[in-house]
Structures are given as structure tokens and as C-alpha cells.
GUROLUM-716030 format. One record per residue (C-alpha): residue number from 1; residue in three letters; x, y, z. Coordinates in steps of 0.5 Angstrom, whole numbers, plus 500, padded with zeros to 3 digits. Layout:
# GUROLUM-716030
 num residu east north  up
 NUM    ALA    X     Y   Z
...
This chain:
# GUROLUM-716030
 num residu east north  up
   1    MET  584   554 794
   2    GLN  586   547 791
   3    PRO  583   541 794
   4    ALA  587   536 797
   5    THR  588   529 795
   6    ALA  585   526 801
   7    SER  580   520 800
   8    LEU  573   522 799
   9    ARG  571   517 805
  10    PRO  568   521 811
  11    GLN  574   523 816
  12    PRO  574   519 823
  13    PRO  570   522 828
  14    GLN  573   527 833
  15    THR  568   527 839
  16    ALA  574   524 843
  17    SER  578   530 843
  18    GLY  576   537 844
  19    SER  577   540 837
  20    HIS  571   541 833
  21    PRO  569   537 827
  22    ARG  572   539 820
  23    GLY  565   540 818
  24    LEU  564   546 822
  25    TYR  569   550 819
  26    LEU  567   548 812
  27    LEU  560   550 814
  28    PHE  563   557 817
  29    ALA  567   558 810
  30    THR  561   557 806
  31    GLU  556   562 811
  32    MET  562   567 811
  33    TRP  562   567 803
  34    GLU  554   568 803
  35    ARG  554   573 808
  36    PHE  559   577 804
  37    SER  555   576 799
  38    TYR  548   578 802
  39    TYR  551   584 807
  40    GLY  556   587 802
  41    MET  550   588 797
  42    ARG  545   590 802
  43    ALA  550   595 804
  44    VAL  550   599 798
  45    LEU  543   597 795
  46    VAL  539   604 797
  47    LEU  545   608 795
  48    PHE  544   604 788
  49    LEU  537   605 788
  50    THR  537   613 789
  51    LYS  544   615 786
  52    ALA  544   610 780
  53    MET  536   608 779
  54    MET  534   615 781
  55    MET  529   613 785
  56    ASP  526   617 791
  57    LYS  528   616 798
  58    ALA  521   614 800
  59    PHE  520   609 794
  60    ALA  527   606 795
  61    SER  526   605 802
  62    LYS  519   601 801
  63    PHE  523   597 796
  64    TYR  528   595 800
  65    GLY  523   593 806
  66    GLY  519   589 801
  67    TYR  526   585 799
  68    THR  528   584 806
  69    SER  522   582 808
  70    LEU  521   577 803
  71    VAL  528   574 804
  72    TYR  525   572 811
  73    LEU  519   569 808
  74    THR  522   564 803
  75    PRO  526   560 808
  76    LEU  519   558 811
  77    ILE  518   555 804
  78    GLY  525   552 803
  79    GLY  526   549 809
  80    PHE  519   545 808
  81    ILE  522   543 801
  82    SER  529   541 804
  83    ASP  525   537 809
  84    ARG  521   533 805
  85    TYR  524   533 798
  86    TRP  531   535 797
  87    GLY  535   535 803
  88    ASN  540   540 806
  89    ARG  546   539 801
  90    ARG  542   540 795
  91    SER  538   546 797
  92    ILE  544   549 799
  93    THR  547   548 793
  94    VAL  541   550 789
  95    GLY  540   556 793
  96    GLY  547   558 793
  97    LEU  547   558 785
  98    MET  541   562 785
  99    MET  544   567 789
 100    ALA  550   568 785
 101    ILE  546   569 779
 102    GLY  542   574 782
 103    GLN  548   578 784
 104    PHE  550   577 777
 105    THR  544   580 774
 106    LEU  544   586 779
 107    PHE  551   587 775
 108    PHE  548   587 769
 109    SER  543   592 771
 110    ALA  548   597 774
 111    SER  552   597 768
 112    ASN  546   601 764
 113    TYR  543   604 770
 114    GLY  538   610 770
 115    PRO  531   612 771
 116    ALA  525   607 769
 117    SER  523   612 764
 118    THR  529   611 760
 119    HIS  532   605 762
 120    GLN  526   600 763
 121    LEU  531   594 762
 122    SER  535   596 767
 123    HIS  530   596 772
 124    TRP  527   589 770
 125    LEU  534   586 771
 126    LEU  534   589 778
 127    TYR  527   586 780
 128    ALA  529   579 777
 129    GLY  536   579 780
 130    LEU  533   581 787
 131    GLY  527   576 786
 132    THR  532   570 784
 133    MET  536   572 791
 134    ILE  530   572 795
 135    VAL  528   565 792
 136    GLY  535   562 793
 137    ASN  536   565 800
 138    GLY  530   561 802
 139    PHE  533   554 800
 140    PHE  540   556 803
 141    LYS  539   560 809
 142    PRO  535   555 813
 143    ASN  539   549 811
 144    ILE  546   551 813
 145    SER  544   553 820
 146    SER  541   547 821
 147    MET  547   542 819
 148    VAL  551   545 824
 149    GLY  548   541 830
 150    SER  547   535 826
 151    LEU  555   534 826
 152    TYR  554   533 834
 153    SER  551   528 838
 154    THR  545   530 842
 155    THR  549   530 849
 156    ASP  555   533 846
 157    THR  557   539 850
 158    ARG  561   543 845
 159    LYS  554   544 841
 160    ASP  553   551 844
 161    ALA  561   553 842
 162    ALA  560   551 835
 163    TYR  554   555 834
 164    THR  558   561 837
 165    ILE  564   559 832
 166    PHE  559   559 826
 167    TYR  556   566 828
 168    MET  563   569 828
 169    GLY  563   567 821
 170    ILE  557   571 819
 171    ASN  560   577 822
 172    LEU  566   576 819
 173    GLY  563   575 812
 174    SER  559   581 814
 175    PHE  565   585 815
 176    ILE  569   583 809
 177    GLY  563   584 804
 178    ASN  561   591 807
 179    THR  568   593 807
 180    ILE  570   591 800
 181    THR  563   593 797
 182    SER  563   600 800
 183    LEU  570   601 797
 184    VAL  569   599 790
 185    GLY  562   601 789
 186    ASP  560   607 794
 187    THR  565   611 791
 188    GLY  561   617 789
 189    HIS  560   615 782
 190    PRO  554   611 780
 191    GLY  557   607 775
 192    ASP  561   603 780
 193    PHE  556   600 784
 194    ARG  556   594 779
 195    TRP  563   592 781
 196    ALA  560   591 788
 197    PHE  555   586 785
 198    LEU  560   583 781
 199    ALA  564   582 788
 200    CYS  558   579 791
 201    GLY  557   574 786
 202    ILE  564   572 786
 203    ALA  563   571 793
 204    MET  557   567 793
 205    LEU  560   562 787
 206    LEU  566   561 792
 207    GLY  562   559 798
 208    THR  558   554 794
 209    ALA  564   551 791
 210    VAL  567   551 798
 211    PHE  561   547 800
 212    ASN  561   542 794
 213    TRP  568   541 795
 214    GLY  568   539 802
 215    LYS  561   536 803
 216    GLY  562   529 802
 217    LYS  569   529 806
 218    TYR  567   533 812
 219    LEU  559   533 813
 220    HIS  558   527 817
 221    THR  555   525 824
 222    PRO  560   523 830
 223    GLU  559   516 828
 224    GLY  561   517 820
 225    GLU  554   517 817
 226    GLN  553   523 812
 227    VAL  548   528 814
 228    GLY  544   533 809
 229    LEU  542   527 804
 230    THR  536   527 800
 231    PRO  530   524 804
 232    VAL  529   517 803
 233    ASN  522   517 802
 234    SER  523   523 797
 235    GLY  519   523 791
 236    GLY  519   530 788
 237    VAL  527   532 787
 238    LYS  526   533 779
 239    GLY  519   536 781
 240    ILE  522   541 785
 241    TYR  526   544 780
 242    ALA  520   545 775
 243    LEU  517   549 781
 244    LEU  523   554 781
 245    PRO  520   558 776
 246    VAL  513   558 779
 247    LEU  516   560 785
 248    LEU  521   566 782
 249    ALA  515   568 778
 250    LEU  511   569 785
 251    VAL  516   572 788
 252    LEU  517   577 783
 253    GLY  510   579 782
 254    ILE  509   580 790
 255    LEU  515   584 790
 256    TRP  512   588 784
 257    LEU  505   589 786
 258    ASP  508   591 793
 259    THR  512   597 791
 260    ALA  509   599 784
 261    MET  501   598 786
 262    PHE  499   596 793
 263    PRO  501   593 799
 264    THR  501   586 798
 265    ILE  507   583 803
 266    ALA  503   586 809
 267    PRO  497   582 808
 268    LEU  501   576 806
 269    LEU  504   576 813
 270    GLY  498   577 817
 271    ILE  495   571 813
 272    ALA  501   566 815
 273    LEU  501   568 822
 274    VAL  493   567 822
 275    ALA  495   560 819
 276    ILE  500   558 824
 277    ILE  496   560 830
 278    PHE  490   556 827
 279    MET  495   550 826
 280    ILE  498   550 833
 281    PHE  492   552 837
 282    SER  487   547 834
 283    ASP  491   541 837
 284    LYS  487   539 843
 285    SER  493   535 845
 286    LEU  497   541 848
 287    SER  497   542 855
 288    GLY  496   548 859
 289    ALA  503   549 860
 290    ASP  505   548 853
 291    VAL  500   553 851
 292    GLN  503   558 856
 293    GLY  510   557 853
 294    ILE  507   558 846
 295    MET  504   565 848
 296    VAL  510   567 851
 297    ILE  514   566 844
 298    PHE  508   570 841
 299    ILE  508   576 846
 300    VAL  516   576 845
 301    SER  516   576 838
 302    PHE  511   582 838
 303    PHE  516   586 841
 304    VAL  522   583 837
 305    VAL  518   587 831
 306    PHE  519   593 834
 307    PHE  527   592 835
 308    TRP  528   590 828
 309    ALA  524   595 825
 310    ALA  528   600 828
 311    PHE  535   597 828
 312    GLU  534   595 821
 313    GLN  535   603 819
 314    ALA  542   602 818
 315    PRO  542   600 811
 316    ALA  536   605 809
 317    SER  535   612 813
 318    LEU  542   611 817
 319    THR  546   610 811
 320    PHE  542   616 808
 321    PHE  544   620 814
 322    ALA  551   618 813
 323    ASP  551   620 806
 324    GLU  548   627 807
 325    GLN  549   630 814
 326    MET  555   627 817
 327    ASN  562   629 817
 328    ARG  565   623 814
 329    THR  572   625 813
 330    ILE  578   623 818
 331    PHE  585   624 817
 332    GLY  584   627 811
 333    VAL  580   621 808
 334    THR  573   621 806
 335    LEU  570   615 808
 336    PRO  564   611 804
 337    ALA  557   612 807
 338    SER  556   605 807
 339    ILE  562   603 811
 340    PHE  559   605 817
 341    GLN  555   599 817
 342    ASN  561   595 819
 343    LEU  561   598 826
 344    ASN  555   593 828
 345    ALA  559   587 826
 346    ILE  565   590 830
 347    PHE  562   591 836
 348    VAL  558   584 836
 349    VAL  564   580 835
 350    ALA  568   584 841
 351    GLY  562   585 845
 352    ALA  559   578 845
 353    PRO  565   575 850
 354    LEU  564   581 855
 355    MET  556   580 855
 356    ALA  557   573 856
 357    MET  562   575 862
 358    VAL  557   579 865
 359    TRP  551   574 865
 360    VAL  556   569 868
 361    ALA  558   574 873
 362    LEU  551   576 875
 363    GLY  549   568 875
 364    LYS  554   567 880
 365    ARG  551   572 885
 366    GLY  544   570 883
 367    ALA  542   576 880
 368    GLU  542   574 872
 369    PRO  535   577 869
 370    ALA  530   573 866
 371    SER  530   573 859
 372    PRO  524   578 858
 373    VAL  528   583 862
 374    LYS  534   582 858
 375    MET  530   583 852
 376    ALA  527   589 855
 377    MET  534   592 856
 378    GLY  535   591 849
 379    LEU  530   595 847
 380    ALA  532   600 852
 381    LEU  539   600 849
 382    LEU  536   601 842
 383    ALA  532   607 844
 384    ALA  538   610 848
 385    GLY  542   610 841
 386    TYR  537   614 837
 387    LEU  537   619 843
 388    VAL  544   620 842
 389    MET  542   622 835
 390    CYS  537   626 837
 391    PHE  542   630 841
 392    GLY  547   630 835
 393    VAL  541   633 830
 394    HIS  538   638 835
 395    ASN  537   645 832
 396    LEU  541   643 826
 397    GLN  543   648 821
 398    PRO  542   648 814
 399    GLY  549   646 811
 400    VAL  552   644 817
 401    LYS  555   636 818
 402    VAL  554   632 824
 403    SER  560   629 827
 404    MET  561   621 826
 405    PHE  561   620 834
 406    PHE  554   620 834
 407    LEU  553   615 829
 408    VAL  558   611 832
 409    MET  555   611 839
 410    LEU  548   609 836
 411    TYR  552   603 833
 412    PHE  555   601 839
 413    LEU  549   602 843
 414    HIS  545   598 838
 415    SER  550   592 838
 416    ALA  549   592 845
 417    GLY  542   591 845
 418    GLU  542   586 839
 419    LEU  546   582 844
 420    CYS  541   582 850
 421    LEU  535   581 845
 422    SER  537   577 839
 423    PRO  541   570 842
 424    ILE  536   571 848
 425    GLY  530   570 844
 426    LEU  532   565 839
 427    SER  534   561 846
 428    LEU  527   562 849
 429    VAL  524   560 842
 430    ASN  528   553 842
 431    LYS  527   552 850
 432    LEU  519   553 850
 433    ALA  517   550 844
 434    PRO  514   543 844
 435    VAL  517   538 840
 436    LYS  512   537 835
 437    PHE  511   545 834
 438    ALA  519   547 834
 439    SER  519   548 826
 440    LEU  512   552 826
 441    LEU  514   556 832
 442    MET  521   558 829
 443    ALA  517   560 823
 444    VAL  514   565 828
 445    TRP  521   568 829
 446    PHE  522   568 822
 447    LEU  515   572 821
 448    ALA  517   577 826
 449    ASN  523   579 823
 450    ALA  520   579 816
 451    ALA  514   584 819
 452    ALA  520   588 822
 453    ASN  524   589 816
 454    TYR  517   591 812
 455    LEU  516   596 817
 456    ALA  523   598 817
 457    GLY  522   600 810
 458    TYR  516   604 811
 459    MET  519   608 817
 460    SER  525   609 813
 461    SER  520   612 807
 462    LEU  519   617 813
 463    TYR  526   620 813
 464    PRO  525   628 811
 465    ASP  528   629 805
 466    PRO  530   637 804
 467    LYS  530   637 797
 468    SER  523   634 797
 469    THR  517   639 795
 470    ALA  512   634 798
 471    PRO  508   635 805
 472    ALA  512   633 811
 473    PRO  511   625 812
 474    SER  507   623 819
 475    VAL  506   617 823
 476    LEU  500   617 828
 477    GLY  498   624 827
 478    PHE  506   626 828
 479    HIS  509   630 823
 480    ILE  516   629 821
 481    THR  519   636 819
 482    ASN  526   635 821
 483    LEU  531   629 823
 484    TYR  530   631 830
 485    ASP  523   629 829
 486    PHE  525   623 825
 487    PHE  529   620 830
 488    MET  525   621 836
 489    VAL  520   617 833
 490    PHE  524   611 834
 491    VAL  526   613 841
 492    VAL  519   613 843
 493    SER  517   607 840
 494    ALA  523   603 843
 495    ALA  522   606 850
 496    VAL  515   605 850
 497    ALA  516   597 848
 498    ALA  521   596 853
 499    ALA  517   599 859
 500    ILE  511   595 857
 501    LEU  516   588 856
 502    PHE  519   590 863
 503    LEU  512   591 866
 504    LEU  510   584 863
 505    SER  516   580 865
 506    GLY  514   578 871
 507    ARG  508   575 868
 508    LEU  512   572 863
 509    ALA  517   569 867
 510    LYS  511   565 871
 511    MET  508   563 864
 512    MET  515   560 863
 513    ASP  516   557 869
 514    ALA  509   553 868
 515    ARG  513   550 862
 516    ASN  518   547 867
 517    TYR  523   553 864
 518    PRO  530   552 868
 519    ALA  532   558 871
 520    PRO  537   563 867
 521    ALA  543   559 866
 522    ALA  550   562 865
 523    GLN  551   564 857
């Protein structure tokens, strides 16, 4: 789209009307293209690793888990650099360009694919591409979200609706990206994966270009002040550029060590958690109510790990299942295995308004459950989704394909669970965190997601491969010999976590009340 010949001066504030600032739609479009790039690539990544790069499923799953875990860790560094040195705008631009370069590097890796023994350059390009995207995401992700709120005054009642619109951009980008990369990349021919990465690289360039085209005109406060600029006291803009190769080398080293040598990411997560705990609880100015609110955040973050570790099987083991064990033919057309990941975005977009109506209706009757109870419900729905899969694969005979109904129902229940847990958890962190530790406690939420994705990769590596001659995988002494056993692990873990959180919910609610946490409001 060609830019209009409008003045580069900020547009007049629009707080007097019910319409949202144009800057919101600029950020919406930028995030949409970035999510196209991320989710589009993620949809086909494990298939590319197993079918083109000839990795076994267990190694590919752990590799995927290490990558997505680092994706959630680097925003802690990128957010710090943005706040102190670069500002939102520069961080988003640099991050977007790095992610585009990473996707194009994957394109070249996929253009000469094969096993590591004969295609070493292709595998090194794979590491380089993913590492570049990890670093780029660290700069892009925390800054694009934080800019949404800066477009509104602190008392503007439209802010919640703005984040809802922005969230729709995430899901729209995910849907479009997943659809395109599944159709052009997951064709059954390993050489076609490169077109998926090429499409994701182009999408990331488009998002970065759109952002830079409109940032000077539309990204401003209601009073017309530009937002996201370089901090006034920044003294390290050029120095951070010099630091980028160091960050990339560090990320590549960690990713390679974790996948090829010994676990590296898990200890890093533990060290980061201990450091955050020390920084928070060594502050003697915290009141007793503050401490109780912080403890609630740590407790619910622990349960969040169980949710996302099972939920994030979608791009890994559930994609293996759809590819090998499911009847994907409908009306004579065989659907790509990776395209079923789109069901989550569809159900979230369709279900979010309905879920909001449910909370409002319950709130009017004084029956709306407390946040911990809602999150326990999310874990219970997660367990129910895997229980459906257990019915589908129970006593499954060799060579028999499972109906796609079971996977569709799983995604439906998991999406409902996501709506009960994810937005509720984020809101809880924002409301309970003392102002001085708001960023650090949001980092706890990032750490929980990083740990969950790492655990998701490990759990996916337990997926029973009928072609493998290795001993049956096991977890806590339980041997996984078939798909029923594999899915039952998630049923039990999610159900136990839901039951414990539900039993703790009364105590957690009292701890939240100590922080003057308001009664549940209409969502």
C-alpha cells in the first residue's frame, strides 16, 4: 500500500469521540504481520525438522522446545534495553528486521536440506536463522504490546477494548500465516518448506515497513506527544548495536548446547527465577499485603507451566499425530497436518465474546468465580481435551486412522480453557503486582511461559514412534507404549493441577483480598 501524502505532523487527538486512535490500527497491522511470521513458521517447523532435516521426533521436539523457550526469555533482555537505551520504536524496527533476516536464513537452509551428516551447512543455517529470530523477538515482542496503552490517557475507558482489538490482530495474523504456510509448505514434498519460510520473511518485512511508515504520524499520546522515542538519558544507542552479535552468539551457543550436548536452558530458567525472587523479597519496604499478592502471582505462575506445557503440544506431538494417525480427507481433499493448528485461533476469536457474556451474566448474579477458580477451570478443560483424544485412540489397531472429530474437539476444549486461564492470569498479575515490581513480576509470567515451552518440547519427545526401535519412553516410572498412554499423561497431570489449584483457590482469594484486590469485575 502506498503511503498517503499526509503531513508528518501527529494527527489531532481523538479522545473526544468514541473512535480509537489511528495508532492502534497501525500497531494492529504491525502485530498481525509479525504473528503471521511467527505462527506461520512455527506451524511447519517440526515437520521441516523431521521430514527435511531428517531429525528423529524426540530430538526435533526438544529442539523446538528449546527454541520457543528462548523466545520467551529474550524479551526480558529486550525490554530492559528498550527502557534504558533504545525506546520502543527503535527496538521494534531492529527486532522486526532481525526476524525477517532469520526467516530468509531458514529459506536458504530449506533450499538445500538433508541430514546433518551430509548437509552441515544447512543445519548451521537452521541454527543461525532461529537464533536471529530469537534475538529479534526479544526486542520486538515486549515493545509492540506496551505501546498500545501509551496511546490512551490513564483514565481512558477505551483501553481494555483497545487491547481486545489488538489481541484480534494476533489471532488474525496467526490464522492467515498458518493457512498460507500450511498450503505452500506442508505439501508432502520436503523441498516446499522453503516457500513457507520465504512467505514468513516477506510478512515480517511488511510489518516492519508498515510500522515505520506510520510511526511518526500516528503514535502519539492524546495530547499529541510522540511515544516510544529514545529515552532522554540514553547513552548507549550505538553500543547496543555492537552488543547484538554478542547476544546472537550467546543465544546460538545456548541453543546448540541444549540440543546437542547437555541441558542448558533449564538451569538458566532456575537461575533467573532465583534472581527475581531475591530482588523482590530482599526489599524491606514491602508490606505484608504486598508479599501475599506477590506469593499469589508465583503460585498461579507455577500452575500456568502445567497448562502451557500441555497446550503447546499443538505444533509438536499433535502435529505428528495429525500427520500420521488421523484421517485428514474431507470432501475428497486431504488437508495439511499443520493447518489444524488454525482451529485454536478460530475458536478463540469466536469464543471470546461468548466467554465475556458468561462472566457478565454470572457477575450480575453475584456468582462469578474468583480468578484462581477460573484458572482451575481452564486446566480442567485442558484435561478434558486430552481425555477426548484418549477415547479416540483407545485400542487403536495398526494402520487405522482416527477421525478428525477428536482433534477438533480437543482444540475446542483447549481454546475454551485458554480463555479461562490466559487473560485472567495476565489481569491478575497486573492488579496484584506492586508498582515498583510490575516489570519484574511480569517477567515471572514470561519465565513461566518459557519453562512451559521447554517442558512441552520434552513431553513431545515422549511421543511413541512406531518406527523407533528404542525402548519405550517413560515419565516418573510410567512407560508410554502407545498413544493412549501418551495422552493419558496429560489428562492426569492437568486434572491433578486443576484439582490442587481449585482446593487452594479459597486461600488464594483471601491473600488477594489482603492486597485490596477488588471483587471480580465483568470481563
